[in-house]
VOGU-3710 file (C-alpha; in Angstrom, 3 decimals, decimal comma):
1> xxxxxxxxxx> 81,876/18,253/63,595  81,448/16,210/66,903  79,456/18,430/69,988  83,062/19,199/71,366  84,254/20,819/68,481  80,496/22,759/68,272  80,385/24,058/71,850  84,376/24,986/71,406  83,599/26,752/68,205  80,670/28,806/69,929
11> xxxxxxxxxx> 83,116/29,901/73,011  85,790/31,099/70,146  83,225/33,340/68,585  82,320/34,873/72,287  81,800/34,365/75,845  79,061/32,810/77,202  77,180/31,160/79,623  76,744/27,203/80,932  72,681/27,922/80,039  73,702/29,623/76,740
21> xxxxxxxxxx> 75,709/26,739/75,550  73,257/24,085/76,966  69,944/25,813/75,295  71,939/26,040/71,910  73,051/22,581/71,403  70,032/21,384/73,216  72,157/19,627/76,248  71,325/17,742/79,092  73,675/18,854/81,784  75,721/15,977/82,544
31> xxxxxxxxxx> 76,373/15,448/78,239  77,628/19,227/78,477  79,340/18,667/82,032  81,420/16,082/80,280  82,389/18,589/77,205  83,251/21,259/79,468  85,357/19,487/81,792  87,197/17,791/78,561  88,134/21,477/77,542  88,840/22,554/81,302
41> xxxxxxxxxx> 91,288/19,614/80,838  92,761/20,452/78,652  93,369/24,272/79,146  91,169/24,893/75,856  88,974/27,551/77,755  88,735/29,178/81,175  85,774/30,522/83,470  86,011/34,370/83,964  84,985/35,674/87,410  81,387/36,368/86,265
51> xxxxxxxxxx> 81,000/32,923/85,199  80,871/32,907/81,575  83,071/30,867/79,684  86,011/32,368/76,935  88,759/30,863/74,877  91,820/30,432/76,749  94,180/32,741/74,524  97,403/31,005/76,626  97,197/27,318/75,492  94,684/27,726/71,986
61> xxxxxxxxxx> 95,376/24,808/70,120  96,899/24,471/66,893  95,842/21,010/65,144  93,981/19,009/67,503  90,728/21,136/66,493  89,379/20,973/63,233  88,746/24,019/61,419  84,839/24,373/59,994  83,794/25,653/57,414  81,237/27,762/58,285
71> xxxxxxxxxx> 83,178/28,946/61,643  85,691/30,446/59,495  83,327/31,817/57,385  80,965/33,612/60,102  84,055/35,049/60,845  84,504/36,933/57,340  80,472/37,913/56,967  80,798/41,276/58,652  84,236/42,215/57,281  87,393/40,751/55,461
81> xxxxxxxxxx> 90,292/40,055/57,269  93,720/38,988/56,658  94,904/35,160/56,968  96,897/36,123/60,349  93,918/37,561/61,872  91,700/34,665/60,950  94,706/32,703/62,062  94,754/33,839/65,723  91,079/34,043/65,799  91,000/30,253/65,120
91> xxxxxxxxxx> 93,300/29,216/66,868  95,836/27,500/64,667  98,893/27,607/62,528  99,338/29,655/59,293  100,034/26,733/57,355  96,866/25,275/58,766  94,647/28,562/58,019  96,023/29,041/54,472  95,237/25,546/53,457  91,927/25,662/54,649
101> xxxxxxxxxx> 91,703/28,981/53,061  92,732/27,704/49,119  90,333/25,174/49,655  87,496/27,238/50,687  88,509/29,453/47,706  88,428/26,221/45,051  84,971/26,122/46,335  83,979/29,602/45,314  83,597/30,296/49,211  85,838/33,063/49,672
111> xxxxxxxxxx> 88,551/35,548/47,637  91,930/36,273/48,933  93,821/39,157/47,342  97,030/39,935/48,614  96,873/38,033/51,667  93,619/39,224/52,888  90,364/37,227/52,733  86,737/37,947/51,389  83,538/36,467/52,147  82,394/35,532/48,853
121> xxxxxxxxxx> 78,645/35,247/48,704  75,400/36,264/46,403  72,904/38,676/47,770  69,697/40,397/46,662  70,481/44,503/45,663  68,336/46,938/47,059  68,084/50,330/45,678  66,141/52,798/48,025  64,089/55,899/47,713  66,723/58,039/48,010
131> xxxxxxxxxx> 69,018/56,224/45,457  71,466/54,644/47,770  72,683/51,264/46,734  72,665/48,103/49,170  72,556/44,046/49,130  70,706/41,522/51,788  72,730/38,492/52,414  69,841/35,523/53,541  70,612/34,744/57,154  72,604/38,316/57,884
141> xxxxxxxxxx> 70,306/41,014/59,698  72,065/43,773/58,534  72,410/45,578/54,995  75,553/45,725/53,332  76,342/49,204/51,520  77,637/49,246/47,896  79,140/52,165/45,887  76,871/53,809/43,556  79,109/53,650/40,975  79,188/50,318/40,648
151> xxxxxxxxxx> 75,617/49,923/40,854  74,207/51,695/37,896  73,314/48,613/35,894  71,576/47,274/37,861  68,299/46,882/39,548  66,055/46,191/42,920  65,953/42,573/43,377  68,822/41,450/41,543  70,762/38,892/42,369  74,676/39,634/42,818
161> xxxxxxxxxx> 77,588/37,646/43,170  79,441/40,063/46,256  82,932/39,995/48,259  82,693/41,653/51,845  85,046/44,570/52,203  86,215/45,734/55,570  83,423/47,244/57,622  83,604/51,059/58,598  82,174/52,858/61,533  78,714/52,870/60,260
171> xxxxxxxxxx> 78,444/50,490/57,636  78,885/47,121/56,533  80,357/47,550/52,997  80,761/44,836/50,144  82,043/45,103/46,109  79,607/43,937/43,290  81,817/41,168/41,235  78,756/39,965/38,790  75,173/39,427/38,013  73,760/35,883/38,803
181> xxxxxxxxxx> 70,229/36,673/37,840  67,742/39,762/37,164  65,222/40,051/39,090  63,421/41,722/36,119  61,957/39,813/33,046  59,173/42,597/32,183  58,977/46,015/32,529  55,394/47,879/32,368  55,711/51,563/31,309  54,082/53,820/29,209
191> xxxxxxxxxx> 54,397/54,337/25,469  55,552/57,572/23,934  56,420/58,627/20,160  58,479/60,908/18,963  58,713/62,038/15,218  62,470/62,304/13,903  63,361/63,087/10,445  59,599/62,338/8,822  60,249/58,798/11,099  58,033/57,722/13,975
201> xxxxxxxxxx> 60,089/56,351/16,689  58,643/54,776/19,878  59,716/54,284/23,077  58,773/52,792/26,801  59,014/55,332/29,893  59,106/53,043/32,481  59,617/53,367/36,927  62,434/51,283/36,796  64,187/52,144/34,084  66,506/55,479/34,438
211> xxxxxxxxxx> 65,595/56,466/30,324  63,234/55,596/27,967  63,876/52,461/25,945  63,230/52,114/22,335  60,586/50,155/21,116  61,965/47,683/18,145  58,372/47,552/16,093  57,666/46,543/12,712  56,017/49,240/10,523  53,043/47,472/9,933
221> xxxxxxxxxx> 52,261/47,128/13,378  52,251/51,047/14,282  49,431/51,864/13,902  48,634/49,316/16,886  50,355/51,065/19,039  49,310/54,745/20,812  50,326/56,926/22,805  49,603/56,803/26,696  49,601/53,197/26,494  50,578/51,454/29,218
231> xxxxxxxxxx> 52,256/48,222/28,306  54,246/45,185/30,039  57,280/44,295/27,485  59,344/41,319/28,405  63,127/42,327/28,245  66,835/41,045/27,594  69,922/42,538/28,820  73,380/43,211/26,856  76,287/44,887/27,109  74,557/48,128/25,551
241> xxxxxxxxxx> 72,219/48,168/28,481  68,377/46,742/28,655  66,456/46,566/25,266  63,244/45,695/24,582  62,346/42,432/23,200  58,495/42,441/22,540  55,179/43,747/23,863  53,726/41,361/25,837  50,086/42,734/26,969  48,413/45,852/26,478
251> xxxxxxxxxx> 47,460/47,074/30,263  45,250/49,995/29,098  45,993/53,918/28,625  47,255/56,195/31,523  44,424/57,918/31,540  41,985/54,348/32,120  40,506/54,203/35,883  42,523/51,962/38,528  45,488/52,229/35,446  48,016/53,023/37,923
261> xxxxxxxxxx> 47,072/50,115/40,265  47,333/47,622/37,624  50,407/48,443/36,818  51,903/48,126/39,871  50,162/44,146/40,387  51,521/43,743/36,384  55,343/44,925/38,165  55,160/41,866/40,775  53,707/39,777/38,129  50,500/39,370/39,789
271> xxxxxxxxxx> 47,405/37,552/37,220  44,340/39,721/37,345  43,079/36,745/35,168  42,538/33,126/35,953  43,322/30,779/33,199  40,973/28,814/30,345  42,008/25,619/31,979  40,788/27,210/35,906  37,532/28,361/33,852  36,826/25,010/32,736
281> xxxxxxxxxx> 36,826/23,146/35,893  34,759/26,144/37,330  31,962/24,564/34,689  31,704/21,343/36,860  31,183/22,871/40,493  28,165/23,226/41,359  26,535/26,986/42,665  24,681/25,052/45,082  25,235/22,537/48,020  24,088/18,943/46,823
291> xxxxxxxxxx> 21,968/17,120/49,048  24,664/14,126/47,799  27,653/16,001/49,910  25,995/16,536/53,447  26,867/12,182/53,891  28,347/12,189/56,886  28,623/15,875/58,184  26,622/17,409/61,308  24,213/19,364/60,350  24,588/22,896/62,258
301> xxxxxxxxxx> 21,623/24,606/59,847  19,158/24,729/63,264  21,924/26,589/65,238  21,989/30,306/65,587  25,663/30,866/63,524  25,882/34,285/61,945  29,198/35,990/60,124  30,313/39,333/61,330  32,570/40,901/58,746  33,604/44,637/57,138
311> xxxxxxxxxx> 30,587/46,970/55,700  32,342/46,269/51,931  33,014/42,484/52,436  32,164/40,373/49,551  33,766/36,742/50,812  32,948/35,494/53,944  35,018/32,752/55,620  33,906/32,457/58,690  30,940/32,156/60,882  30,482/32,283/65,007
321> xxxxxxxxxx> 28,003/30,701/67,592  27,985/30,209/71,231  26,112/28,035/73,625  25,802/28,317/77,267  26,182/24,734/78,275  23,865/22,466/81,319  27,622/23,080/83,753  27,560/26,962/82,681  30,540/26,768/80,509  30,810/28,457/76,652
331> xxxxxxxxxx> 30,735/26,163/73,301  32,567/28,556/70,892  31,440/27,764/67,257  33,975/28,733/64,290  32,464/27,536/61,272  34,968/27,933/58,512  34,178/27,426/54,765  35,326/23,657/53,629  37,252/25,348/50,411  39,248/22,168/49,758
341> xxxxxxxxxx> 35,793/20,084/49,021  35,837/22,007/45,501  39,752/23,456/45,316  41,034/19,525/44,425  44,283/18,558/45,075  46,244/18,526/41,680  43,665/20,920/39,737  44,057/23,673/37,663  42,214/25,841/40,557  44,802/24,497/42,810
351> xxxxxxxxxx> 47,615/25,118/40,791  46,622/28,515/40,287  45,794/29,025/44,165  49,088/28,285/45,093  51,000/30,504/42,464  49,057/33,754/43,728  49,115/32,438/48,009  46,875/34,847/48,759  44,340/37,323/47,695  45,203/40,974/47,602
361> xxxxxxxxxx> 42,699/44,225/48,783  44,256/47,385/46,977  41,966/50,265/48,171  38,964/49,602/46,064  40,277/46,967/43,890  40,547/42,738/45,008  42,203/40,051/43,051  41,042/37,365/44,271  42,990/33,775/45,612  39,894/32,127/44,050
371> xxxxxxxxxx> 37,678/32,954/41,072  34,680/34,795/42,179  32,408/32,234/41,876  33,858/30,522/44,610  35,357/33,403/47,106  32,022/35,258/46,386  29,512/32,052/45,532  29,562/28,305/46,816  32,886/28,889/49,359  31,341/32,240/50,955
381> xxxxxxxxxx> 29,097/31,532/54,230  26,189/33,469/52,552  23,114/34,974/54,812  20,545/32,458/53,968  22,403/29,944/51,949  23,302/26,032/52,777  27,203/25,849/52,935  30,091/23,459/53,242  32,341/24,454/56,717  34,899/22,678/58,718
391> xxxxxxxxxx> 33,982/23,435/62,317  36,223/24,303/65,471  33,796/23,690/68,447  35,756/24,316/71,229  34,821/24,271/75,107  35,970/27,114/77,730  35,129/27,343/81,634  33,186/30,262/83,093  36,749/31,834/83,215  37,545/31,611/80,303
401> xxxxxxxxxx> 39,801/28,799/80,800  39,868/26,250/77,706  38,373/23,011/78,809  37,725/20,909/75,461  37,549/20,735/71,299  36,536/18,794/68,176  37,433/19,397/65,258  34,304/18,173/62,336  33,095/18,900/58,856  29,528/20,230/58,517
411> xxxxxxxxxx> 26,288/21,929/56,810  25,587/25,425/58,163  23,128/28,308/57,045  23,980/31,397/58,103  21,247/33,366/59,809  22,739/37,206/59,247  25,622/38,951/57,671  26,459/41,219/60,489  28,648/43,847/60,293  31,199/45,437/62,111
421> xxxxxxxxxx> 29,823/48,642/62,348  26,300/47,152/63,758  27,533/45,033/66,214  29,620/48,143/67,434  26,929/50,171/67,884  24,457/46,813/69,223  27,579/46,074/71,712  27,228/50,241/72,907  23,788/49,964/73,549  21,985/50,468/70,634
431> xxxxxxxxxx> 18,015/49,766/71,252  16,558/49,716/67,741  19,102/47,852/66,563  18,830/45,589/69,730  15,561/45,106/68,813  16,028/44,494/64,823  18,571/41,377/65,940  16,908/40,542/69,062  17,459/36,656/67,478  21,100/36,769/68,325
441> xxxxxxxxxx> 21,135/39,821/71,003  21,873/37,349/73,611  24,177/35,729/71,324  26,257/38,554/70,901  26,440/39,187/74,229  27,773/35,784/75,482  30,619/36,017/72,843  31,756/39,575/74,167  31,854/38,195/77,768  34,380/35,242/76,614
451> xxxxxxxxxx> 36,024/37,296/74,015  37,250/39,444/77,068  38,299/36,706/79,527  40,167/35,154/76,069  41,738/38,232/75,616  42,683/38,721/79,193  44,504/35,562/79,510  46,123/36,047/76,567  47,469/39,825/78,012  48,360/37,931/81,138
461> xxxxxxxxxx> 50,196/35,082/79,311  52,014/38,073/77,715  50,738/38,390/73,923  51,761/41,327/72,659  49,032/43,377/71,065  51,465/46,513/68,484  48,332/48,750/68,344  49,392/50,777/64,978  46,943/52,968/63,194  46,135/51,662/59,922
471> xxxxxxxxxx> 44,240/53,942/57,434  41,910/53,347/54,273  41,408/55,158/50,995  38,621/56,941/49,644  38,663/56,949/45,482  36,543/58,608/43,164  35,867/56,772/39,495  38,639/57,750/37,985  40,556/56,303/40,792  42,288/59,061/42,442
481> xxxxxxxxxx> 42,424/59,366/46,258  39,704/61,936/47,541  39,661/60,847/51,099  42,031/58,962/53,598  39,845/57,590/56,614  41,915/56,019/59,577  40,432/52,509/60,318  38,655/52,004/64,291  39,045/48,668/65,602  36,840/48,017/68,613
491> xxxxxxxxxx> 35,150/45,297/69,984  33,565/43,702/67,085  36,520/43,621/65,710  38,388/42,580/68,414  35,944/39,377/69,128  36,531/37,858/66,121  39,994/38,037/66,039  39,852/36,551/69,393  37,393/33,970/67,727  40,240/33,052/65,341
501> xxxxxxxxxx> 43,276/33,128/67,159  41,171/30,387/69,527  40,349/28,370/65,959  43,597/28,467/64,966  45,504/27,628/68,306  43,481/23,949/68,641  43,939/23,189/65,314  47,477/23,722/65,513  47,346/21,925/68,636  45,500/19,034/67,550
511> xxxxxxxxxx> 47,574/18,979/64,665  51,152/18,260/66,743  50,093/16,451/69,578  48,452/13,950/65,936  52,001/13,845/64,595  50,146/15,154/61,654  51,952/17,677/58,941  50,386/21,189/58,713  51,915/25,103/57,540  52,587/26,287/61,223
521> xxxxxxxxxx> 52,590/30,054/61,326  55,763/30,486/63,635  57,051/33,818/64,557  60,707/32,883/67,000  62,471/34,803/69,626  63,917/38,284/68,572  67,401/38,983/68,701  68,110/39,967/72,381  71,038/42,242/71,439  68,412/44,249/68,613
531> xxxxxxxxxx> 65,799/44,294/71,455  68,434/45,926/73,882  69,335/48,830/71,458  65,877/49,312/70,404  64,969/49,803/74,431  67,924/52,118/75,047  66,558/53,788/72,095  63,471/54,126/73,379  64,799/55,826/76,616  65,155/58,696/74,129
541> xxxxxxxxxx> 61,130/59,369/74,554  61,162/59,829/78,779  60,051/56,325/79,049  60,017/54,072/81,930  62,138/51,752/80,997  63,898/49,397/83,571  67,904/48,376/83,053  67,765/44,976/81,943  70,618/43,016/82,177  69,317/39,547/81,431
551> xxxxxxxxxx> 66,993/38,569/78,244  63,957/41,001/77,660  61,212/38,940/78,213  57,786/39,361/76,815  56,345/41,024/79,561  59,213/43,382/79,212  57,830/44,383/76,002  54,264/44,231/77,118  55,167/46,805/79,870  56,648/49,452/77,101
561> xxxxxxxxxx> 53,653/48,946/75,114  51,174/49,685/78,182  52,393/52,835/78,766  52,877/53,426/75,304  49,529/53,587/74,740  49,320/57,275/76,778  51,714/58,601/75,138  51,696/60,883/71,805  54,536/58,579/70,264  52,417/55,647/70,802
571> xxxxxxxxxx> 52,373/54,407/66,993  56,640/55,695/66,605  57,179/53,063/69,942  55,240/50,428/68,535  56,867/50,289/65,200  60,231/50,550/66,914  59,489/47,390/68,632  58,071/45,655/65,413  61,412/46,503/63,671  63,135/44,764/66,258
581> xxxxxxxxxx> 60,979/41,621/66,130  61,563/38,691/64,159  59,287/38,603/60,838  56,649/36,108/61,161  56,747/33,594/58,470  55,630/30,138/57,415  56,778/26,931/58,361  56,975/23,079/58,739  57,847/22,548/61,957  55,858/23,778/64,753
591> xxxxxxxxxx> 58,505/26,701/66,689  55,864/28,683/68,380  54,629/31,879/68,186  56,649/34,648/70,207  54,227/37,699/69,664  50,598/35,804/70,723  52,889/33,913/73,363  51,438/30,456/71,378  53,072/27,369/71,973  51,457/25,891/68,992
601> xxxxxxxxxx> 49,497/28,364/65,855  48,463/28,122/62,582  46,474/29,486/59,821  43,103/27,870/59,958  40,498/30,583/59,157  40,476/31,956/55,546  40,778/29,503/53,195  38,760/31,511/50,675  42,018/34,354/50,750  45,338/32,554/51,822
611> xxxxxxxxxx> 46,956/29,188/50,739  47,681/27,948/54,008  44,643/27,855/55,712  44,131/25,865/52,417  46,520/23,579/53,104  45,177/23,089/56,444  42,118/21,985/55,422  43,094/19,507/52,832  45,678/18,091/55,948  42,893/18,040/58,244
621> xxxxxxxxxx> 40,190/15,825/55,865  42,939/13,607/53,969  45,054/12,539/57,530  43,095/13,324/60,271  39,358/12,716/59,138  39,491/10,605/56,111  42,624/8,510/56,622  43,144/6,017/53,488  44,541/2,478/53,337  47,912/4,493/51,870
631> xxxxxxxxxx> 47,669/6,219/55,220  51,689/5,982/55,968  52,443/6,824/52,267  50,622/9,517/52,345  52,022/10,722/55,907  55,243/10,717/53,953  54,592/12,355/51,009  52,680/15,296/52,977  55,522/15,520/55,213  57,712/16,251/52,466
641> xxxxxxxxxx> 55,560/18,487/50,690  54,397/20,749/53,436  58,500/22,386/53,625  58,264/23,654/50,265  54,385/24,927/50,574  55,390/26,736/53,655  58,375/28,486/51,731  56,618/29,405/48,863  53,291/31,006/50,717  56,533/32,779/52,956
651> xxxxxxxxxx> 57,154/34,330/49,554  54,099/35,445/48,089  52,972/36,571/51,043  55,860/38,857/51,534  55,189/39,809/47,557  51,699/40,922/48,526  53,271/43,211/51,396  55,655/44,556/49,386  52,922/44,831/46,407  50,445/46,450/48,945
661> xxxxxxxxxx> 52,544/48,578/50,536  53,611/50,069/47,046  49,878/50,696/46,264  49,654/52,626/49,757  52,723/54,640/48,539  51,047/55,845/44,776  47,982/57,012/46,432  49,665/58,853/49,405  52,197/60,858/46,776  48,826/61,122/44,168
671> xxxxxxxxxx> 46,701/62,847/47,285  49,889/64,845/47,914  50,043/65,852/43,959  46,976/68,383/45,040  48,811/69,350/47,553  52,465/70,860/47,014  53,044/73,711/48,643  50,656/73,355/51,748  51,955/73,226/55,148  50,945/70,869/57,688
681> xxxxxxxxxx> 51,647/69,934/61,468  54,141/67,114/60,700  55,971/64,484/63,509  59,379/62,793/63,397  59,555/59,190/62,378  62,370/58,012/61,756  65,947/59,431/60,999  68,158/57,895/58,286  71,819/58,895/57,065  70,475/60,730/54,066
691> xxxxxxxxxx> 67,482/62,212/56,018  64,696/62,805/58,280  61,206/60,729/57,448  58,309/62,810/58,622  54,578/61,915/59,043  51,615/64,649/58,845  48,007/63,946/59,246  45,966/60,843/57,789  49,560/58,680/58,272  51,168/60,630/55,105
701> xxxxxxxxxx> 55,088/60,008/55,762  57,199/61,646/53,342  61,045/63,069/53,275  63,263/65,777/54,212  66,310/64,696/52,342  70,264/66,382/53,455  71,293/67,059/50,195  68,364/69,137/49,298  69,277/71,569/52,298  71,268/74,506/52,544
711> xxxxxxxxxx> 72,811/73,291/55,745  74,695/70,574/56,904  73,969/67,889/58,697  75,411/64,697/60,785  73,153/61,605/61,572  73,740/59,833/65,014  72,573/56,198/64,728  73,026/55,751/68,454  70,820/58,272/69,321  68,921/58,573/66,355
721> xxxxxxxxxx> 69,401/62,330/66,133  70,005/64,582/63,236  72,197/67,860/63,892  72,329/70,249/62,206  73,850/74,106/62,776  70,592/75,077/64,693  68,956/71,973/66,201  68,944/68,743/66,601  66,486/66,378/65,735  64,756/64,100/67,425
731> xxxxxxxxxx> 62,452/60,866/67,098  59,188/62,072/68,060  59,524/65,923/67,649  56,982/67,925/66,192  57,856/70,250/63,599  56,117/71,819/60,487  56,077/71,014/56,845  55,953/72,118/53,387  55,097/69,291/50,843  57,708/70,390/48,120
741> xxxxxxxxxx> 56,746/67,738/45,909  54,687/64,422/45,267  54,926/62,298/42,779  52,634/59,025/41,911  55,065/57,934/39,041  58,184/57,861/41,974  55,586/56,803/44,217  57,305/59,506/46,365  56,686/62,172/48,978  59,394/65,573/49,546
751> xxxxx> 59,156/67,924/52,482  60,772/71,084/53,451  60,949/71,747/57,099  59,747/75,045/57,871  61,078/77,047/60,931
//
């Protein structure tokens, strides 16, 4: 399809401005003028009084513009339509429309029933905590509602074949045709036994299944299975439902410490142990830096370099230094563990790291991407130990303006293992700690000055800072949560964050201008319609929201976030704005980072715990610092590989975030199990068609379900309110609630409203 047809099809969708057309197709003004002149001359389009281009319905073409498959399908993704409705939208004859739809049906893209056309595709099934059924189609931002009667045999994550039904006033709807692929190949559950007619029968009770499933085990194996054991079992699907195929692994007993977290980790398919191949490779990795490994590296061991991390951190990816140059400029040094020196390409270690994608930090449990011999040992920048690094050396002037940079291989010896807590106290003026760490005191002050300069520049550029509250759990010896503590983010945490952002930006910039492949960390511009909807909703919080008719810019969002800092609803406002943003992801092309307002950004600074950082190091070393005679073929190979690696790491990141969220939900519910019946002051954080979500102390959120109430509730999505016969409930309202029930098994907390 040529540009003229593409432009015409865009104008068919809705009225658009000259600039919107030009930017959509990356056309020059002269190219676009030629296309528009042609369409205007043929009376196919017209210009309205506001200067927008729109379709000329009085002279719509019948056959002179070919029907594009994607254009036809895009008109069906939100709702099914009749053939007559489609032909009018597309501006073609009935016969031409019928022929095109017959072709699409043969290709399995649509379903035609009694002259109504349904969009046919695959989707991911989603069952919510309130037991409602939805599905998500790739590339479509909204969810489609499904009839619960059709989904009794479906499980969260299943891939299903669907058709899109007519849209109702509230929802987009779909119908399930069949199951394309099952998400769950295994279940994790508790073994239960029951003696019936003198025969002992075993079942597995799993969170994802509605009823316990009979466990078919040979008589001689019965003694090996104990009541209360938590097992991983492979399953098969049949017309009778889910059946147990075999027990793959015994994870432990339900009373074992931390078994709840182990269950969730196994549900998501993360391995807690490393393979024999990985263990074999570890035998050949030294636990100290050899002199022979220093050849060609810059020696930074005489410099004042140190790490700053959390109190309980065990692996140290990064260290920092600062110098004041003769010209008064700052020279920032960011030193990152050279993990790629030890994790070789095509090794079992590399395959395992790519498979895991990231380390998992779950309450007091860590499941590392790399074995402890590397993550806590030779790759960790431990105090007083020689360690290999990749260094980003960045020069800034006295106002924080970027001047120059260099990227080098090196060796360091960290002089101190500093913690955020200690550095914060030093910056706050603690004299005893200042004397104790007198050798790095001046460095800390200079780092603090540079950090504030860099942060101020990022702020003026429009970089967004969603300052939402975060919490951590304190567990007892059994793994039960006994305390929930709010994390404090002070100057030392911000300092390290500023320096890591700087190093990531410099590396991405250099690889981009060098035309070398890299996995970028991208954050695309938000959907303006969704953003305008959010801004409209924020007016409910009495926010000073300007009436913006054009595109909402980053500084508009920043202004709202700044104002929200003084609001008691700060977290709610930040979360509403966050939901209107696109999700950050890994990508093979440089699309920039909207939230940070950076043209170039990647992940370089955490190769111990993130695979994208590790592959960035490998690209720097293979293609930048040590190119071979096969550079052209290497460049071609890695340019192709990066695309698959970016996709895999985006998926593994999402999986790890979902897992960590499930662990948090389980721990919150466990914490509240001992507090059922207690009454709390709460804040309404969100309202949904099925109920009201309320947050109480320590970030604990529960659901007040409409179906559990004696009153009738109506839900107004536009105004974000729920209306009962007695009261109107708004997001941000302060109310009293009673904890009705809580379950670490279902990972849910239910509240009653006490009025």
